[in-house]
C-alpha positions, 0 to 999 in steps of 0.5 A: 794626687789622691781621691776622697770617697764620701757617701759610701764611695758613690761621689768622688771628690778629686783634690789633687790640684790643691796644695796644703799651702793654698788651703792655708792661705784661703783660711787666713784670708777668711779669718781676716775678712770675717770681723769686717763682715760682722762689724761693718754695721753699728750694733744697737743691741748689747753684745753677748758678753754682757749679762742680761742683769747688767743691761738698762734702758738707754744703754748703747753698744757700738762696734766698728773697725779699729782698735780700743775701748770708749766708755761714756756715761749719762750723766758724765764724770763717773769714775772708771775702774778696769780690773780694779784699777782707776783709769779716769772719768767718763767720757774715757777713751783707751786706744792702746788696750789689748784684746781680752776680757776685762771687768769694768766698774763705774762709780759716781756719787749719788748714783748706783754702781755699774759693773759689767765685763767686756770681751775686746776682739782684735781689730774692733773698736768698742764704744759703750754708753751707759745710763747711771741710775740715781740711788734712792731711798723711801720715806713714808710720811704721815701728817696728823693734827694736834689732839683737839683740832682734828676737825679743823681744815688742814690743807698741807703744802709739802716742800722738798729741798725748796721745791713745792709738791701737791701730793698732799691734800686735806683728804690725803695726809700720808704719802710715800716719797722716793728721794735721792740719797743724802741729806734732804730738807723737808718742810710742811706748811698749812695755813693756820698751822705752825710750819714744820721743818726737818732734815733727814738723811736718805740711804740707798734702798732704805725705808723710813717712817716719819710722823709729823704732828701739826699744831695750830699757828699763833696768829701773827703778821709779818713781812709788811711792806710798801712797794712805793713809799713816795708816789704820784696818783697822776702817773698811769696805771699801777705807777700811780699807786702804792701796794701794801703787802703783808703775811698772816699766819692764820684765819683773821680779818681787819682793816686798813685805815689811812690818815692825813697829817692832821689825823683825819681818816681819808680812806679805809679798806676792810679785808675779807676773812683771810684764807691764805698767807699772802695779803695785799691792797692797793691805794691810789692816793684818793680818798673814799670819794675818789678825789685825789689827795694833796701832797704830803705824808699819810699814815697807813695803819693795819688793824688785824685780829684772829679768828680763833678755832676754839673758845680762846679770845682773838689776838689783835695785831697793829702795824703803822707805815708812812707813805708820801703823795708827791706830784713831782714824782713823775714816771713816764716812759721815754726812749732810751735806745741811744743810752740817753733817756728822752725821745729818739734823737733828743735827751730830756732833763727828766729822770726816774724817781728813786728805785724806779726802772725802765727796760726797752727794746726797739727794732728799726726797718726800711732804710734806717741811717747808716744801714746801707741800702734799703731793707738790708738791715734791721737795727736793734736796741736793748736798753734800761735806765734806773734811779738809785737817788733822787737826782741821779739817773743811770742808763745803758744801751746795746745797739746791734746793726746786722749788715748783710754784706758786712756782718754784725756791728755793735755799739754800747753806751752808758750814761749818767744824768744829774737833774739841776731843776726838776720840771715839777718842782720848778713849776710850783715856783714858775706857775704854768711854765715849769723849767727842767735842766740837767747835766749828763755825760755819756761814754760809748763805743761803736764797732768801726763807726762813729754813729748808730741808727739810734743816735748813739755816737762813739766817744765821750759826750757831754750834754745839757738838756733843757725843757719847758712844760706848758699844760700837756706839751713839753719843749726840749733843747739839748746842746752837746759836745762829742769827742768822736771819730769816724773810725771808732772809739777815739781813734783820730778823735775829732770834736763834734757839736750836736744840737737836738730839739724836740716836742712831746705831747702827754696824755694819761696813757698815750704820748707822742713826740717829734725829735731832730738831731744835727751834728757839726764836725768842728775839726773840719771847719776850715777843711775844703771837703764836705767833712763840716757838712752837718748831718740831720736825723729826725724821728716821730714816735708814739707810745701807748701804756695801757692800764693797769699793766706796766707795759709800754708799746712804741711805734716810730718813723723818721727821715734822715740826711747824711753825706748826701744820702737820705732815707725813710725808716719805721720802727717798733718797740716794747718795754716795761716801766716800774 
C-alpha cells in the first residue's frame, strides 16, 4: 500500500487496493471496446487517411465491425491495383487482407485514374464506393461560309457520334465542345449547304481548334419512295392513300404530275418552296375533282428545279414512279386474339395485302370462359398479323390467363393462311355476291388447358374459312379439325370438330360483328359421360378506326356455355393497322 500526493499534497489518492494486474486487465478491455464504439455507425464522410484532393462528389466510405476491404466503382469493371499489384476488377472484396496502410489505384478505359491510400485497422471492415470521372478533351469548333456566300442563310445542325445537338445556329457559328477521349465522328449539316463529316481523336485534357468551311450544295433529289405501290382508295384513312417521299439538298420548287395508262393527266400537286430536306405528298387515288379513279397503273412524275443563290441557271431534276389502284386491296382490322384473323370466335378467309401489318391487344373482364369464378381473372391477348406475299398471311398471338388461386397460365399460337378465292376478285365474276375461301393451319400450346378464353385451342388445327359478301354485310362459316388434349399440348390427344360462324357489317370507319364457336369431342362419341357434350362461345364486337390515324379501338361482349357452366363477359381492345 502506498500514497500518491497531488496538488501540492493537499488531496491524497490511496490506491493500495489496486494491483498492477487488475489495471492491465482494464486497459486491455478498453482497447477491445474502443473500435466497437467508434465504428458502430456507418460513416458517410471520408476517413482521415484519404487526402482531400482524392475525394469526389458521390464517393461513399463505410466502416463496420469485421475484417476486410471492399472496393466498388461507378461505373463498374475498373481494374484494381493494390501496392502496384492487380487484384481484380470492381466490385472487389478482399476478406483476408492484413491490417496496415495500402496504396490503391483504379484504372478503366475512357475514365480518369483514381489513386488513394487506405489504413486498415484490426477488427474493422472498410467498404469504399468511388465515382470514376470520364476522361475528356476540348474542341473549339468554328463554321464559316464559303467566300461569296457569307450572306446566305446558314442554320447548321451538329451531330456527334450520330447524336444531334442544337448548340449551333445562324447567329452562333462557333462553340466549345467537351468530348470523351477516343475517336469521335462529327457531322455538320445545313439545308442548302454540302454536308461536312470528319473524324477526330480526343486526348485527355487536350484542346483542339477546328475550322469547317461550308460550301453551297449542288441541287439534287434522293431517297424517292412510295409507301404503297398498290392501294385501294376505299380503305379507311391513310390506308386508302399512298405517300410519295423524297429528299432535296437545297432550296427549290416543283410539282407532282399523275397520269393514267393513256397518258392523260388526272392529278397535279404544286410544291411550296423547299426549306428543309424531307418532302412528302399524299395521293388518295382521286382526280383533281375528287372523283375516285378506276383500277389500273398510274405514272407519278416529279418535276423539280433549284432556286440558285447566285446568277447561275436553275438545275432541274425529274423522277418517275408507278402506283396501282386496286379495289381488291382491302385492308380492314380484324380480331387476331386467338392467333387466327377474323372475329373473336370465327376466322375469315380475308388476308392483308402484301407488306401490310396489324398489331392488336385485348383484355377481357367479368366472367370470361375458363376463368373460374366471376371477376377472378383478367385474360389478356397480344397478337399481330402480316403478309409478305399476295396470297399468304402469317399471324401469332400470346394469351395470358392470370388466375388468383392458380397463378398465371399462358398460351401461344402461330397461324398460316393461304387464300384460294379473294372476295374482291371473285366479286368481279359473281356480281354482287363475292365468294371468299382460304385454307389455314395453326399450331398452339396452352399451359395445362385445352382452350383459352379467346378461343385458342391447344394443339394442331386445320380450318377452312368461307365467306360471302353482300353489300356492306359479310357472312362467314369456318369448319375446323383440332387435335388437342384437356391436359395440354397433344398429351393424350383427342380429335375435336369445331364449327364457327359469324356475320359482319362494314362501314367506312366502323364495323360490328357477331361470332359463335362450338366444339365436339369426336373421341368421346361412344362415351357414357359428358365428354361429347359440345361447348358454345359467342362474342359481339365493335371496331372503330378514326380518320386519319391507323389506330383501331375495340369493344366486346359475349356469353358462353361449357361443361354445364355459363357466364357473361366484356372486353376492350386497342390496335394499329398499317
